[in-house]
C-alpha positions, 0 to 999 in steps of 0.5 A: 760069819755074819750076814748083812743086807744093803739094798740088792746086796747080801753081804757076809762078813768073816772078821778075825777079831770082834773089833774088826767085825764091829768096824765093818758092821758099823759101815754096813749098818749105814746102808741097812735097808733090806730089799725084798730080793737081795740077790747079789752076794758079796763076801768080806774077809777082814784080818789084821796084817803084820809087816810093812805097809804096801806102797800106794798104787797108781790109781788106774781105776780110781783115786780118792783123798785117802785111797787109790784103786787099781785094776788087778787081773779080774778084780781090784786092788785098793791101798790107803795112806794108813796101810790098809788094803783090799783085793777083790776076786769073783768066784761062782758069782760072788765077789770076794774081798780080802781086807788087811788092816795093819796092827799099827792102824788099829785104834787110830784115826787111820782105822776109818780107812776100813770104812772106805774099803768097805764102801768100795766093796759095796759100790762094786757090788751095787754096780754089778747088780745094775745100779749106780750109787749117788751121794745125794738125797731125794724126795717124792710127792704126787709123781714128782721126785727131786734129787738133791745134789750138794757137797757134804755139809751143805744141807741135803739132810736139813732140806729133806727134813723140811720137805717131809714136814710139808708132806713129802716122802724121803727116798734117801738122805745120803745114798741113792741107787739109780738105774735105767729100765725099759720104762725109764730111770728109777731111784731106790732107797738104801737108808731109812735114816737121817744124818742130822746136825743138832742145830736142826732142832732150832728149826724142827723141834720134833727131832728132839735133843740130837746132841744127846745121841752118839756121833755116828762118825768121827768126821762129823757132828751129825747124829743118825736117827730113823726117819720113822721115829720122827715122822711116820710113813715118811719114807718110800722105797722107789721113785721116778726122778723128775728133777735135779736140784743143785743145793748151795749155801748163800750166807748173804741171804736169810731165805731160800732162793730158787731159779731154773738151773742152766741146761749146761749145768745139769750134767755136772751137777749130778755127776759130781755126786757120783764116784766115776772111775777113771777106767773107761769101761766102768765109767761108760756104764755110769754114763749110760745110766746118767745120760738117759736120766738127764733127758727126763728131768728138769734142773733147779738151782736152790740157794739156802740162806742162813736160818732160812728154815725159821720161816713157815713159807720157806719152801713155797717157791720151791714147791711151786717150781717143782709142780 
């Protein structure tokens, strides 16, 4: 059995084969930031399954592209289109997950459904530890902290790198944790890495020849690199959010265009970055975190033109707006 640390979680892995263990470990290493106190235990048991694949569930808890999740007694039951499935139960404070991977799925693209099941287990653990996971990036400097919200592939990582080159610090590149304390909202980092596309080198030559690095996922051309291997002391562990930035592409422009985000767009901008279960109790916990956060932040809309980062002054207007 091996142990991994993913923010506030202490994750133990018991896998039937080395191949299964490496697939699970590959996902856990995406969130490899160890906090001083990792107190929430999560246990993963992963085995090969024989027989026919289970029927997809109804999605009473959550429905994703390749996976549906149902409430099952005191836990969850997730099924995927490849036939992999996972069940959870809680015993003595530890959330136990049993993940079954059918033989037919091994060595195929469907094997990547295991990643979704592991992330589901992590997400459940983060929520039990009092945090809401956000698919987003964040940067901080001089008491200002902006959450960067965009769909995958729009350019959160590139924008984060552009900020760092101007003296900002990264809180996270792809996954953040958010909670509200008696002192207000708090963001915490889960990663000390960047997911950068090789074309980033055209704007930021210090990132090196990214195309020579291995792909970290079969779904993207991005490479995973440690932030501090490029920019020293560029990552901070926590920050208080002050802004939410909606990031979008504008192929008709060659610059960055910033304007105020309409107040009515602030909530949908942030909530789109969060996997919100359909189950009322689970969704309510997320909303009780998001609502007070949004009362403390300002919103900006950023349109990113083609090749905008070639200009040395590309971020001037955005930094002015944040100040």
